[in-house]
C-alpha positions in Angstrom: -24.5 -3.5 5.1 -22.6 -6.4 3.3 -22.0 -7.0 -0.3 -24.7 -10.4 -0.8 -26.2 -12.0 -3.9 -29.6 -12.2 -4.8 -30.8 -16.0 -4.4 -34.9 -15.5 -4.4 -36.6 -12.4 -5.6 -39.4 -10.9 -3.2 -42.3 -12.3 -3.8 -46.1 -12.3 -2.0 -45.4 -15.2 -0.4 -42.3 -13.4 1.1 -44.1 -10.3 2.3 -41.6 -8.0 0.2 -38.3 -9.4 0.8 -35.6 -11.4 -1.5 -33.0 -13.9 0.1 -29.4 -12.8 -0.2 -26.1 -15.1 0.2 -23.3 -12.9 1.9 -20.5 -12.7 -0.4 -18.1 -12.3 2.4 -19.3 -15.7 4.3 -22.0 -17.4 2.7 -24.6 -16.6 5.2 -28.4 -15.9 4.5 -29.8 -13.0 4.7 -33.7 -12.1 4.3 -34.5 -8.5 3.9 -36.9 -6.5 2.0 -33.8 -3.3 2.1 -31.3 -3.5 -0.5 -29.5 -1.6 -3.4 -27.6 -1.9 -6.5 -24.3 0.6 -6.8 -22.0 1.4 -8.7 -18.6 4.3 -8.2 -19.5 7.9 -8.4 -18.0 11.1 -9.5 -17.6 13.8 -7.2 -18.8 15.7 -9.2 -22.4 14.0 -9.4 -22.6 13.5 -5.9 -24.8 16.3 -3.9 -24.8 17.6 -0.6 -27.8 15.5 0.4 -27.3 12.1 -1.9 -27.4 9.1 0.1 -24.8 7.1 -0.8 -22.3 3.7 0.4 -19.1 3.6 1.6 -16.4 0.7 2.3 -16.0 0.7 6.0 -12.2 0.9 6.7 -10.0 4.6 7.3 -6.7 6.0 6.6 -4.4 7.3 9.1 -6.1 11.0 8.9 -9.7 8.9 9.8 -10.9 9.6 5.3 -12.7 6.1 4.2 -10.9 4.4 1.1 -11.6 1.5 -1.8 -11.0 -1.2 -1.2 -7.8 -2.7 -2.7 -9.7 -6.0 -4.3 -12.7 -7.9 -5.5 -11.9 -9.7 -2.2 -11.2 -7.2 0.4 -15.3 -5.5 -0.7 -16.9 -8.3 -1.3 -15.4 -9.5 2.2 -15.6 -6.7 4.6 -18.6 -3.9 5.4 -20.0 -0.9 4.1 -22.8 1.6 5.4 -25.0 4.1 4.0 -24.7 7.8 4.6 -25.7 10.9 3.9 -23.8 13.5 2.5 -23.6 16.8 4.5 -20.5 18.8 3.6 -18.3 18.8 0.0 -16.5 22.0 1.2 -13.1 19.5 1.7 -13.6 17.9 -1.9 -10.1 19.6 -2.3 -8.8 17.4 0.1 -10.0 14.2 -1.7 -13.3 13.7 1.2 -16.3 15.3 2.0 -18.1 14.8 5.2 -21.3 12.4 5.8 -23.9 12.2 8.5 -22.7 9.5 10.0 -19.2 11.9 10.6 -17.2 10.5 8.3 -14.9 11.8 6.1 -15.3 9.5 2.4 -12.8 9.8 0.0 -13.9 10.8 -3.3 -12.2 7.2 -4.2 -15.1 5.5 -2.6 -18.4 6.9 -3.5 -20.7 4.5 -4.3 -24.7 5.8 -5.2 -27.5 4.2 -6.0 -29.0 2.5 -8.5 -33.0 3.1 -9.1 
């Protein structure tokens, strides 16, 4: 999953797919699966919530947020579901991807 800018919206002719330009490399992508996101606070995320997180981890195996805008746009992200928040006091929560997501790297999907 990569950050991208929509270049052409969904139309009947495109069969439900929109065209995107991947920000990291300028490549073209046609897909019907895309989301807008925003940074989330850990309190608004519940067990079962779908979240997006940056695909980079620290030495303890916990995801970290991107260091810059270019870092965020140049690397991949993943979609996962929160499975356990009991370790939030340690700074992360468990997900269905078996990755511990750091509380500072949580993005939620906007409708």
